[in-house]
C-alpha positions as CSV (number, residue, x, y, z in Angstrom):
1,E,76.2,20.3,-4.3
2,Y,74.4,18.9,-7.3
3,V,72.5,21.0,-9.8
4,Y,70.3,19.7,-12.6
5,P,69.1,22.4,-15.1
6,L,65.3,22.5,-14.9
7,N,64.2,26.1,-15.8
8,T,62.4,24.7,-18.8
9,E,60.0,27.9,-18.9
10,K,62.5,29.7,-20.7
11,F,62.0,27.6,-23.7
12,S,58.4,26.4,-23.5
13,A,55.1,28.4,-23.2
14,K,53.2,25.1,-22.3
15,A,53.2,23.4,-18.9
16,L,55.1,20.1,-18.9
17,G,52.6,17.1,-18.3
18,D,54.8,15.1,-16.1
19,V,58.1,15.8,-14.6
20,S,60.0,14.0,-12.0
21,V,63.7,14.0,-10.8
22,K,65.4,11.3,-8.8
23,V,69.0,11.7,-7.4
24,K,71.0,8.8,-5.9
25,I,73.7,9.7,-3.5
26,E,76.4,7.2,-2.5
27,T,79.3,8.2,-0.4
28,K,82.3,6.5,1.2
29,R,82.1,8.8,4.5
30,P,79.1,8.6,6.4
31,L,76.2,10.9,4.7
32,K,74.9,13.6,7.0
33,S,72.8,16.6,5.6
34,V,70.9,16.0,2.5
35,Y,69.0,19.1,1.6
36,C,67.1,20.1,-1.4
37,P,66.5,24.1,-1.1
38,S,64.8,24.3,-4.7
39,H,61.9,21.9,-4.6
40,P,59.8,20.1,-1.9
41,A,61.5,16.8,-2.4
42,E,61.4,13.6,-0.4
43,V,64.6,12.2,1.0
44,K,65.0,8.7,1.6
45,R,68.0,7.4,3.4
46,D,69.4,3.7,3.0
47,G,72.0,3.3,5.8
48,D,74.7,5.6,6.5
49,H,76.1,5.9,3.1
50,E,73.3,6.1,0.6
51,A,70.3,8.5,0.1
52,V,67.7,9.1,-2.8
53,V,66.1,12.6,-3.4
54,G,63.0,12.5,-5.3
55,W,60.5,15.0,-6.6
56,E,57.8,15.0,-9.3
57,D,54.8,17.2,-10.4
58,R,52.3,17.3,-13.1
59,N,51.0,20.0,-15.5
60,T,53.8,22.5,-14.2
61,K,56.2,25.1,-15.8
62,P,59.5,24.6,-13.7
63,D,61.4,27.9,-13.4
64,T,64.0,26.9,-10.9
65,D,67.0,24.4,-11.4
66,F,66.9,21.4,-9.2
67,K,69.4,21.5,-6.5
68,V,70.7,19.2,-3.8
69,V,73.3,20.1,-1.1
70,F,74.7,17.1,1.0
71,S,77.8,16.7,3.5
72,T,79.6,13.8,4.7
73,D,81.1,13.6,8.1
74,S,82.6,10.6,10.2
75,S,81.6,12.4,13.7
76,P,78.1,11.5,15.1
77,V,76.5,14.8,14.1
78,G,77.7,16.7,11.2
79,V,77.4,20.5,11.0
80,D,77.7,22.8,8.0
81,V,77.3,26.4,7.5
82,L,76.5,28.2,4.1
83,T,76.6,32.0,3.6
84,Y,75.1,34.7,1.3
85,R,76.2,38.3,1.1
86,A,75.8,40.8,-1.9
87,G,78.5,42.9,-0.5
88,P,80.4,44.2,2.5
89,W,77.9,47.1,3.2
90,E,75.0,44.6,2.9
91,D,73.3,42.2,5.4
92,G,74.9,38.8,5.5
93,Y,72.6,35.9,5.6
94,F,73.7,32.2,6.6
95,L,72.1,28.6,6.5
96,L,73.1,26.0,9.1
97,L,72.6,22.3,8.6
98,A,73.0,19.8,11.4
99,S,72.1,16.0,11.0
100,P,73.2,12.8,12.7
101,G,72.4,11.1,9.5
102,A,70.9,7.5,9.7
103,T,72.8,6.9,13.1
104,K,73.7,3.5,12.7
105,T,76.9,4.5,14.5
106,V,74.9,6.4,17.4
107,S,72.6,4.8,19.6
108,S,69.2,6.7,20.2
109,Q,68.6,8.0,23.9
110,A,66.1,6.1,26.0
111,K,63.1,8.4,26.3
112,D,59.9,8.9,28.5
113,I,56.8,9.5,26.5
114,V,53.2,10.1,27.5
115,F,50.3,9.6,25.2
116,A,47.4,11.9,26.1
117,I,44.3,10.9,24.3
118,D,41.1,12.9,24.1
119,T,38.1,10.3,24.6
120,S,35.3,13.2,24.6
121,G,32.1,12.5,23.1
122,S,33.1,14.4,19.9
123,M,35.7,11.5,19.2
124,A,33.0,9.2,18.2
125,N,32.0,8.5,14.4
126,G,35.3,6.5,14.0
127,K,37.7,9.1,15.3
128,L,38.5,7.2,18.4
129,D,38.6,3.9,16.6
130,Q,41.4,5.4,14.4
131,A,43.2,6.7,17.6
132,K,43.1,3.3,19.1
133,K,44.7,1.5,16.0
134,A,47.4,4.3,16.0
135,M,47.9,3.8,19.9
136,R,48.5,0.1,19.3
137,F,51.1,0.9,16.7
138,C,53.0,3.3,18.9
139,L,52.9,0.8,21.7
140,D,54.3,-1.9,19.4
141,N,57.1,0.5,18.3
142,L,58.4,1.7,21.7
143,N,62.0,1.1,22.4
144,K,63.0,-1.5,24.7
145,N,64.5,1.0,27.2
146,D,61.9,3.5,27.0
147,R,59.2,4.3,29.8
148,F,55.8,5.4,28.9
149,E,52.3,6.4,30.2
150,I,48.9,6.7,28.8
151,V,46.6,9.5,29.9
152,R,42.8,9.4,28.7
153,F,40.8,12.6,29.2
154,S,37.2,13.6,28.7
155,T,35.3,15.1,31.5
156,E,38.2,14.3,33.8
157,A,41.7,13.0,33.2
158,E,42.7,9.6,34.0
159,G,46.1,8.1,34.0
160,L,46.9,4.5,33.5
161,F,49.9,3.9,35.7
162,G,50.2,7.3,37.3
163,K,53.8,7.5,36.1
164,V,56.0,6.3,33.3
165,V,56.7,2.6,33.5
166,P,59.0,0.4,31.6
167,A,58.0,-0.6,28.1
168,D,58.1,-4.4,29.2
169,V,55.8,-7.2,28.0
170,E,53.7,-6.8,31.4
171,H,53.0,-3.1,31.1
172,L,52.4,-3.2,27.3
173,Q,49.8,-5.8,27.5
174,H,47.9,-3.7,30.4
175,A,48.2,-0.7,28.0
176,E,46.7,-2.4,25.1
177,A,43.9,-3.8,27.2
178,F,43.4,-0.2,28.6
179,V,43.5,1.3,24.8
180,D,40.9,-1.2,23.9
181,S,38.4,-0.2,26.5
182,L,38.4,3.6,25.6
183,K,34.9,4.9,24.8
184,P,33.9,8.5,23.6
185,I,32.0,10.1,26.3
186,G,32.0,13.4,28.1
187,G,33.6,16.8,27.8
188,T,37.3,18.0,27.3
189,A,39.4,18.7,30.3
190,I,42.6,19.8,28.6
191,S,44.1,21.5,31.5
192,E,43.9,18.6,33.7
193,A,44.9,16.2,31.2
194,L,48.1,18.4,30.6
195,S,48.7,18.4,34.6
196,K,48.7,14.8,34.6
197,S,51.0,14.3,31.6
198,M,53.5,16.6,32.9
199,A,53.2,15.0,36.5
200,A,54.0,11.7,34.8
201,V,57.5,12.9,33.4
202,S,58.1,15.3,36.1
203,K,61.4,13.5,37.6
204,R,64.0,14.8,35.6
205,D,67.0,12.7,34.8
206,D,69.2,12.3,31.6
207,R,66.2,10.9,29.6
208,P,64.5,13.2,27.1
209,A,60.7,13.6,27.8
210,Y,57.9,13.9,25.3
211,V,54.1,14.3,25.4
212,V,52.0,13.5,22.5
213,F,48.8,15.5,22.9
214,M,46.0,14.7,20.8
215,T,42.4,16.6,21.1
216,D,39.6,17.3,18.8
217,G,37.9,20.0,20.9
218,L,38.1,23.2,23.0
219,P,38.8,23.1,26.8
220,T,35.3,23.0,28.3
221,V,35.9,21.3,31.5
222,G,38.0,23.1,34.6
223,E,40.5,25.6,33.5
224,T,39.5,27.2,30.0
225,N,41.8,30.3,30.0
226,E,44.5,29.9,27.6
227,D,47.2,31.8,29.4
228,A,46.4,29.7,32.5
229,I,46.7,26.3,30.7
230,L,50.0,27.3,29.3
231,K,51.4,28.2,32.9
232,V,50.3,24.6,33.8
233,V,53.1,23.4,31.5
234,S,55.7,26.2,32.0
235,R,55.5,26.1,35.7
236,S,55.8,22.3,35.9
237,S,58.8,20.6,37.1
238,A,58.7,18.6,33.8
239,A,58.8,21.9,31.8
240,H,61.8,20.4,29.9
241,A,59.1,18.0,28.2
242,R,58.4,18.6,24.5
243,V,54.8,18.8,23.9
244,F,53.8,17.6,20.3
245,V,50.3,18.4,19.5
246,L,47.7,16.8,17.2
247,G,44.7,18.9,16.7
248,V,41.8,16.6,15.2
249,G,39.2,18.4,13.0
250,T,38.7,22.3,13.0
251,D,36.8,22.6,16.5
252,V,40.1,23.4,18.2
253,N,41.8,26.2,19.8
254,T,44.7,26.9,17.3
255,N,46.1,29.5,19.3
256,L,46.3,27.4,22.5
257,L,47.6,24.4,20.6
258,D,50.3,26.4,18.7
259,R,51.6,28.2,21.6
260,L,51.8,24.8,23.7
261,A,53.9,23.2,21.0
262,S,56.1,26.3,20.4
263,Q,57.1,27.2,23.9
264,T,58.1,23.5,24.5
265,K,60.2,23.3,21.4
266,A,57.9,21.0,19.6
267,V,55.5,21.3,16.7
268,S,51.7,21.2,16.3
269,Q,49.8,19.4,13.4
270,Y,46.2,19.3,12.3
271,V,44.1,16.2,11.0
272,L,41.6,17.8,8.7
273,P,38.2,16.3,7.6
274,K,38.6,13.1,5.7
275,E,42.2,12.7,6.7
276,D,43.5,9.6,8.3
277,L,44.0,10.2,12.0
278,E,45.6,6.8,12.5
279,L,48.4,7.6,9.8
280,K,48.9,11.2,11.2
281,L,49.4,9.8,14.8
282,S,51.4,7.0,13.7
283,S,53.7,9.1,11.5
284,L,54.2,11.7,14.2
285,Y,55.4,8.9,16.7
286,M,57.7,7.5,14.2
287,K,59.3,10.8,13.6
288,I,60.2,11.4,17.4
289,R,60.8,7.6,18.1
290,D,64.6,7.8,18.2
291,P,66.0,11.1,19.9
292,V,69.8,11.3,19.1
293,M,70.7,14.7,20.5
294,T,68.7,17.1,22.9
295,N,68.9,20.2,24.7
296,L,70.8,21.8,21.7
297,S,72.4,25.4,21.8
298,L,74.5,27.2,19.0
299,D,77.6,29.0,19.4
300,F,79.2,31.2,16.6
301,G,82.3,32.4,18.4
302,E,83.4,36.1,18.6
303,G,84.1,37.0,14.9
304,V,80.7,37.6,13.8
305,R,77.5,39.0,15.3
306,I,74.4,36.6,14.8
307,S,70.9,37.9,14.6
308,Q,67.0,36.9,13.7
309,T,67.8,33.3,13.7
310,Y,64.9,30.8,12.7
311,P,63.7,28.6,14.4
312,K,64.2,30.8,17.5
313,Y,64.2,27.9,19.7
314,L,66.2,24.9,18.8
315,P,64.5,21.4,18.9
316,D,65.9,18.1,19.6
317,L,67.6,16.0,16.8
318,F,66.2,12.7,15.9
319,S,67.4,9.8,13.9
320,G,67.3,10.8,10.0
321,D,66.3,14.1,11.0
322,M,68.0,17.5,10.0
323,L,68.2,20.9,11.8
324,V,67.7,23.8,9.2
325,V,68.6,27.1,10.9
326,F,68.6,30.6,8.9
327,G,69.8,33.9,10.1
328,K,71.6,37.1,9.6
329,Y,75.1,38.0,10.3
330,S,77.3,41.2,10.6
331,G,81.1,41.2,10.6
332,K,83.2,38.8,8.6
333,G,85.9,36.3,8.9
334,P,86.5,32.7,9.9
335,A,84.6,31.5,13.0
336,K,84.2,28.1,14.7
337,V,80.5,27.0,14.8
338,T,79.6,24.5,17.3
339,I,76.3,22.8,18.3
340,S,76.2,21.5,22.0
341,G,73.6,19.1,23.4
342,T,73.1,15.7,25.3
343,L,74.2,12.7,23.2
344,A,73.8,9.3,24.5
345,G,73.6,10.6,28.1
346,E,76.6,12.8,27.7
347,K,77.3,16.5,27.1
348,R,78.7,16.7,23.7
349,E,79.4,19.3,21.2
350,F,80.3,19.2,17.3
351,G,81.3,21.9,15.0
352,C,82.9,23.1,11.7
353,D,85.0,26.0,10.5
354,A,82.9,28.5,8.7
355,D,83.9,31.4,6.6
356,F,81.4,34.4,7.2
357,A,82.5,36.4,3.9
358,G,82.3,39.9,3.2
359,T,81.1,39.2,-0.3
360,S,79.8,35.8,-1.3
361,T,77.0,35.3,-3.8
362,Q,77.0,31.5,-4.7
363,N,74.0,30.5,-2.3
364,D,71.6,33.1,-3.4
365,Y,68.7,31.2,-2.3
366,I,69.4,31.8,1.4
367,P,68.1,35.4,1.9
368,R,64.7,34.6,0.4
369,L,64.4,31.5,2.4
370,W,65.3,33.4,5.8
371,A,62.9,36.0,4.7
372,S,60.1,33.4,4.3
373,R,60.6,32.4,7.8
374,R,60.9,35.7,9.1
375,V,57.5,36.7,7.6
376,G,56.0,33.7,9.0
377,W,57.2,34.6,12.5
378,L,55.8,38.2,12.0
379,L,52.4,36.8,10.9
380,D,52.4,34.6,14.0
381,E,52.9,37.5,16.2
382,V,49.8,39.0,14.5
383,R,48.0,35.9,15.1
384,Q,48.8,35.6,18.7
385,H,49.2,39.2,20.0
386,G,47.5,41.4,17.3
387,E,48.4,43.8,14.7
388,S,50.7,46.9,14.9
389,A,52.0,49.2,12.5
390,E,55.6,47.9,12.8
391,L,54.5,44.5,12.2
392,K,52.5,45.3,9.0
393,D,55.3,47.4,7.7
394,E,58.0,44.8,8.0
395,I,55.8,42.1,6.6
396,T,55.0,44.2,3.6
397,R,58.6,45.3,2.9
398,L,60.1,41.7,3.3
399,A,57.2,39.9,1.3
400,R,57.6,42.6,-1.7
401,Q,61.3,42.6,-1.8
402,F,61.8,38.8,-1.8
403,G,58.6,37.6,-3.2
404,I,57.0,35.8,-0.5
405,V,53.4,35.5,-1.8
406,T,50.6,34.3,0.4
407,P,47.0,35.7,1.0
408,Y,48.1,37.7,4.0
409,T,51.2,39.4,2.3
410,A,49.2,40.0,-0.9
411,Y,46.6,41.8,0.9
412,L,49.1,43.9,2.8
413,I,50.9,44.9,-0.5
414,L,47.6,45.8,-2.0
415,E,46.7,47.9,1.0
416,D,50.2,49.5,1.1
417,E,50.3,50.2,-2.6
418,A,46.6,51.8,-2.7
419,R,47.5,54.0,0.3
420,R,50.6,55.3,-1.5
421,N,48.7,55.6,-4.8
422,V,51.2,53.7,-6.9
423,P,50.4,53.8,-10.6
424,V,48.5,50.8,-11.4
425,E,51.0,49.7,-14.1
426,V,53.6,49.1,-11.7
427,R,51.7,47.6,-8.9
428,S,52.8,44.0,-7.8
429,F,49.6,42.3,-8.1
430,G,48.0,43.4,-11.3
431,R,45.7,40.3,-11.8
432,L,44.6,40.2,-8.1
433,E,43.8,44.0,-8.4
434,G,41.3,43.2,-11.3
435,N,39.5,40.4,-9.4
436,R,37.1,41.8,-6.8
437,E,36.2,38.5,-5.4
438,E,39.9,37.2,-5.0
439,R,40.5,40.7,-3.7
440,E,37.9,40.3,-1.1
441,G,39.2,36.8,-0.3
442,V,42.7,37.8,0.7
443,R,41.3,40.7,2.7
444,R,39.2,38.2,4.6
445,M,41.9,35.8,5.5
446,Y,44.2,38.7,6.8
447,D,41.3,39.9,8.8
448,S,40.6,36.4,10.3
449,A,44.2,36.3,11.3
450,K,44.3,39.8,12.8
451,A,40.9,38.7,14.7
452,E,42.7,35.8,16.4
453,G,45.3,38.0,18.1
454,A,42.7,40.7,18.9
455,G,39.7,38.3,19.9
456,G,38.7,35.7,22.3
457,P,38.5,31.8,21.8
458,A,35.8,32.1,19.4
459,A,38.1,33.7,16.9
460,R,40.7,31.1,17.4
461,S,38.9,28.0,16.2
462,G,37.0,26.9,13.3
463,E,38.0,26.1,9.8
464,Q,39.7,29.6,9.0
465,S,41.6,29.5,12.1
466,V,43.0,26.0,11.2
467,E,43.9,27.0,7.8
468,N,45.6,30.2,9.1
469,S,47.7,28.0,11.5
470,M,48.8,25.7,8.7
471,R,49.8,28.5,6.6
472,V,51.8,30.4,9.1
473,Q,53.4,27.2,10.4
474,S,54.5,26.2,6.8
475,L,56.2,29.7,6.4
476,K,57.8,29.4,9.7
477,T,59.4,26.0,9.0
478,N,59.8,26.7,5.2
479,S,63.1,25.3,3.8
480,T,62.3,25.3,0.1
481,M,61.9,27.9,-2.7
482,A,58.4,26.4,-3.4
483,G,57.3,27.4,0.0
484,T,57.6,30.9,-0.6
485,K,54.4,31.0,-2.5
486,Q,51.1,30.0,-1.4
487,G,48.0,29.9,-3.7
488,M,44.5,30.6,-2.6
489,D,42.7,27.2,-2.8
490,S,45.7,25.0,-2.4
491,F,48.3,25.5,0.2
492,S,51.4,24.0,1.7
493,T,51.3,22.5,5.2
494,P,54.3,21.6,7.3
495,S,55.5,17.9,7.1
496,M,56.0,16.8,10.6
497,Q,59.9,17.1,11.0
498,P,60.5,17.9,14.6
499,S,63.1,20.3,14.1
500,A,62.6,22.3,10.8
501,A,60.5,20.8,8.2
502,P,62.9,20.7,5.0
503,A,59.9,20.0,2.7
504,T,56.0,20.7,2.5
505,V,53.3,18.8,1.3
506,A,50.2,19.8,-0.4
507,S,47.0,19.2,1.7
508,P,43.9,19.2,-0.6
509,T,41.1,18.3,2.0
510,M,40.4,21.6,3.6
511,P,36.9,22.5,2.6
512,R,36.5,26.1,1.2
513,Q,33.8,28.7,2.2
514,R,34.6,31.4,-0.4
515,E,32.3,31.6,-3.5
516,A,35.4,32.8,-5.7
517,K,36.1,30.1,-8.4
518,A,39.3,31.5,-9.9
519,D,42.8,31.1,-8.2
520,V,44.5,34.4,-9.4
521,L,47.0,34.6,-6.5
522,A,48.5,31.0,-7.5
523,Q,48.8,32.2,-11.2
524,Q,50.6,35.2,-10.1
525,Q,54.1,35.4,-11.8
526,L,57.0,36.4,-10.2
527,R,60.8,35.8,-10.5
528,V,63.3,36.8,-8.0
529,V,66.6,37.8,-9.5
530,N,69.6,39.0,-7.1
531,N,67.3,38.6,-4.3
532,R,65.0,41.0,-5.6
533,A,61.4,40.3,-6.8
534,F,60.1,41.0,-10.1
535,Y,56.4,40.8,-10.5
536,Q,54.7,40.4,-14.0
537,N,52.1,43.1,-14.7
538,G,50.6,42.2,-18.3
539,N,53.4,41.7,-20.4
540,R,55.9,43.5,-18.3
541,W,58.3,42.4,-15.6
542,V,58.3,45.1,-12.7
543,D,61.2,45.4,-10.3
544,S,59.7,45.5,-6.7
545,Q,62.2,48.3,-5.9
546,S,60.6,50.6,-8.6
547,Q,58.1,51.7,-6.3
548,T,59.9,51.9,-3.1
549,Q,63.0,53.7,-3.9
550,K,62.7,57.4,-3.9
551,N,63.8,60.1,-6.4
552,L,64.7,57.6,-9.2
553,K,65.8,58.9,-12.6
554,Q,63.9,57.2,-15.4
555,K,65.6,56.2,-18.7
556,Q,63.8,54.1,-21.6
557,V,66.0,51.6,-23.3
558,D,64.9,50.0,-26.8
559,F,65.1,46.1,-26.5
560,G,67.7,44.9,-28.9
561,S,69.3,48.3,-29.5
562,D,73.2,49.0,-29.4
563,E,72.5,50.9,-26.0
564,Y,70.8,47.7,-24.7
565,F,73.5,45.2,-25.5
566,A,76.1,47.7,-24.2
567,M,74.4,47.6,-20.8
568,V,74.0,43.7,-20.9
569,R,77.9,43.7,-21.4
570,N,78.8,46.1,-18.8
571,N,76.2,45.7,-16.0
572,R,75.4,42.3,-14.4
573,E,72.7,43.6,-12.6
574,F,70.8,44.8,-15.7
575,A,71.7,41.7,-17.7
576,A,70.4,39.3,-15.1
577,A,67.0,41.4,-14.8
578,V,66.5,41.5,-18.8
579,A,66.7,38.0,-19.1
580,L,63.2,37.8,-18.0
581,G,61.8,39.1,-21.1
582,N,61.8,42.1,-23.5
583,E,59.7,44.5,-21.4
584,V,61.3,44.9,-18.0
585,D,61.4,47.8,-15.4
586,V,64.8,47.3,-13.5
587,V,66.4,49.7,-10.9
588,V,70.1,50.0,-11.4
589,G,71.7,52.4,-9.0
590,D,69.6,55.7,-8.9
591,T,67.9,55.0,-12.3
592,L,64.8,53.2,-13.1
593,Y,65.6,51.5,-16.7
594,Q,62.4,50.7,-18.9
595,V,63.1,48.2,-21.5
596,R,60.5,48.3,-24.3
């Protein structure tokens, strides 16, 4: 682990004009996992023994130290487990990292891949031209032992070869001529396109199978029912295939595309207006070009009980990729953790000896990142299946406790605190309470997500639906502390890591329809101390537990008094909280201490 102190906000009231961190790692043993939990950093590998981790920002007030966790292992796949547990009677949380590294010592598996390209009339105005350029790039970068097929679809679907064929010179030349001939015309036969794509890879052998499915529209021809279309995939003899989805524009059914990717252990991505379709499609292919280990499963032995792990379904591991899994555990003691799957055509397993401690407080970022993914999964349940009291209550509780700030969670916390008549001075979002436009904005965003689960296809397409999908997917794959907070007008979207995106990237191109100009939610100040969120309300930092724990005693403590310093010396929990400022409400035991 490497830590660079970067909590400059303690010492400066002004934002930093420019800040950048570059960490170069050189190792003698092969470098496997390289992970930055603190910031949305970029990791660039140079062979098996070197990597550079970089992050930069402008006009920012850093409040988190820069942290890099990395491991070395001479086996083909390195596995590491880190844990956090506040005490023996508390929930335990774990982080599992698995990576093949740069895989110079391990050959990638030959794959079968189908490129399904929407050529309907709406792909005119340059979109199809960009897609064709990207397709030429993908064809040029097929591995020599790969097999491939191209399915173009509009009013009907047409496969070029009718099956996957070797990526040799003859077939590639034929494919390039086919791509050059594509023209935008007709409707959108999504169901038929999926049927032909799955049929092309239906012959199951040791090869991993992938479908890259690109569309810019709603299903308008043939079967249009979401559930029926998804059954086409799940009942196919090629149900093992991963379907990576690229939705172009905002006139797409996000619910259908997200479920399609999720149920096949892949990911969905969207190309927003004015974004480069050629770049997105090419980047997606390069991330899945070299599969190393497929059909993964985890085993934690018998000593501990594992629950609520995210991602729920393990994806394949690709060259340079990293699997990031968060979960909870009960019990304690040593355990042999293993990851199993197919590597180079053979069943293999790799593992590590982990200690699931009764008390372990070093990796205190793990619970919050677990909570972020859990909230993302719960919000996705709202989007897909509708709202329930149980979903709302758990989202609200986790978001308030761990400081998971999104428009959806902010609205639910506002609603909950108003219903319980929480005094204004201890509410979580004081700034948001006082801004009617922003308050209405978060309500509309949550209502739109709720409507997707309760309504038909009309509620599951359009600009707001795409934004909902991108925000929720960002939480579901979040692996950095920066990803636990989303503003109103600038939000994080998942980088297209096939397993679990270890970083997020800003997407400034989504057009906005709200009239509100301020960005109160993005300005909301919060800090997480001992896995408990403190929200800034005026000049006061308010412990999130101050309004949820019942029958609290209250005691006022004068800042800087003898009593104050005696408590700082004798109580670590109090000391960590009052480091936030000279006006703090903090719960210790059964007492709410009010530092003034």
